[in-house]
N, C-alpha and C positions, 0 to 999 in steps of 0.2 A: 273936719269930716264928721258926718252925722249919720248914725245907723239906728234903725228901728225895725225890729223883726216881728212886731205884734200890733196889727191894726185891723179894723173892721169896716166893711162897706154896707150898703143897704141890701146886699145879698144875704146878710144875716140881720144884725141889729144896729148897723151904723147908719150914717145919714147920706153918704156920698156914693155916687157911681164909682166903681173901681178906678176908671181912668181919671176921674176928677181928683180922687184921693191922691193918686200918683202924681198928677200935675201939681197939686198943692205941695206935695213933698219936694218936687223939683224946685219950686220957687222958694221953699223954706231952706234949701241948701242941703237936702239929704243926699248922701252917697248911695244908700241902699234902703229899700223898704220891703218888708214882708207884708203881703196882703193875706191875712190868715183868718178868714171868716169862720164862725162857729159851725161845727159839723158833727154829724153822727151818721148812722147807717143809711138813713133815708135820703139825705141830701148830698152826700159826700161827692159822688161822681158828677152830678150836674153842676155843683158848685165849682169844682175844679175845672170842668170844661170852660166855664165862663172866665174864671180867674186866669187860667193859662193863656187864653186868647187876649185878655186885656193887658196882661203883663208883657206878652210878646210885642203887642202894638206899642206900648210905652217904650220898651227897650230899643225898638227900631228907630224911634224918632227923638228920644231924649237921652241925656247923659245921666242915667240912673240905673242901678240894678233893681229891678222890680221882680219880686219873688212870689209866685203863687203858692199858697199853702192853706193849711187848715188848723184850727184850734179844736181838737176833740174835746167836747164840752158836756159835762154831766153824763158821760157814758159809763156803764158799769166797768169797774176796774178790770174784770176778766175779759172784757172786749177790747181793751186798748191796743194790745199787740196786733190783733186781727185787723182792726180798723186802721192802724198806722201803716201796716203792710199794704192795705187796699189804697190808702191815700198815695203812697209812693207809686203804686202801679197806675194810678189815675193821673199822675203828673205833678204831684206836690213836690216842690223843691224845699219846703219847710213843713215839718210836722211838729205842732205844739200840742201840749195837753193842758187843759184848764185845771190848775192845781187846787189844793184844798184851802182856798181863800177863807179868811176869818169871817167873811160876811155872807157866804153862800153855803147851802147845804150839800156840798160836794161829797160824794160817797167816800167813806173812809177806805184807805187802801189805794186811792187814785194816785197820790204822789209816789207811792212805792211801785205801783205798776208802771208809771211813766219812766222813772229813772232806771227801771230794770229792762226797758225795751230798746233794742238797738235801732229801731226805726224812728225813735223820738229824738228830735233835736233840742227841744227847749221845754222845760216845765215852767209854766206861767204862774205868777203870784202863788207860790206854794204855801203861804201862811205859816203855820207853826211847824216848820220843817223839822223832822226828826233827824238825829245824828246818823242813823242807819241810812236814811234817804240821801243825805248829803254825801255820805261815803260812796254809795252806789253811783250817784251822779258824777262824782269825781272819777271813779274807776271806768265808768261807761262813756264818759265824754258828753253827758247830757248837761246843757247849759241851764243855769238857774236865773230867774228873772227878778230884778228890782224894777218896780213899776211906779209910774207917776199917777196911776188911776186910783183916785179916791180911797174908798175903804179897803181895796185890795192892798194898798200901800201900808196898811197897819202891820203887815208881816215883814216889811223890808229889813228892819233891824235884825230880826231873828234869822232871816235868810242870809244876810251878810255875815252874821256871826258864825253860822254853821258852815257856810261856804269857805270862810277863812280857815276854820279848824280842819276841814276835810281836804282843802285844796281844790275845791270845785270852781268851775268857771262861771262868772257872773256877766250878765248883760243888762243894760238899762233900756227899757222899752216903754212905750206910751199907752198901749192898749187903746189906741185911738178909736173913738166912735163918732166924734164931731170934729169939724175943721179946726176948732180952737184947741183940740187935744194934742195936735202935733207938737213934737219937741222942738226946742231950740238947743244949741250947744250949751248955753248957760244953764237952762233948766235941767238938761240931762246930767250935767256935772253936779248941780245942787242935789238932785235925787241920789246920786252916788255918795256924795259926802254926807248927806242927811241920814243915810242908812248906816253911817259909821265907818265908811271906807277912808283910808288914808289917801293922800294925793296920788301916791304911786299905785295903790289898788284901784283908784278911780280911773287912772289912765288905762289900766288893763281892761276894766269893764267897758270903757267907752271907745277904745281904739283897738287894742291888741286882740281881745276876745272876739269882737265882731269880725275882724279880718280873718281870724282862724275859722270862724263859722262859714264865712264866704268861701274860703279855700276848700273847705269840706264839701260845700254845695257844688263847686265847679265841676268835679268829675261826673255828677249826675246829669248835667245839662246836655 
């Protein structure tokens, strides 16, 4: 089984139409895919209108969980809670926050605001995650990401270390923008092990934790 809760389409900065991205995920053997384009105040509702329609279409015809969502990206930390609530109201089944990646000028305090927000499911590529942030993620049930995406992955080891210490839940995601970015089971496992996880911890990140997130999403549908 293969799960990926962080991908992008040409509705933000990816290459594919949402339905084509989902189709390629079906062919790649995905069990579930989150389609989570970059969003802020100006495009959040129109983006979700499109993604909800595309994901519903896919789920009617193919054997995959297709989850419309957003990645709140480069928004002021003080606006994260408000925008996350708005995303939920607009139909998001997944709410991600673009974390403090080591390769982008994300506003300081973004990680802290994300893990403090009950409407956020996942903090993407958190970079140099602080112990306090990992503790809050563990207590609040916010998942932390290990990513296969280029420079964002420079923080994977730190994220894994802090998650282990705090007992926070990890997920392995692709942050797909291009067709070739989609994961395979072998690649997802290498990402987990390469971040320093044990085989047992990798199983949690690849199977147990994704299933827990899907169970959380189900009552919203």
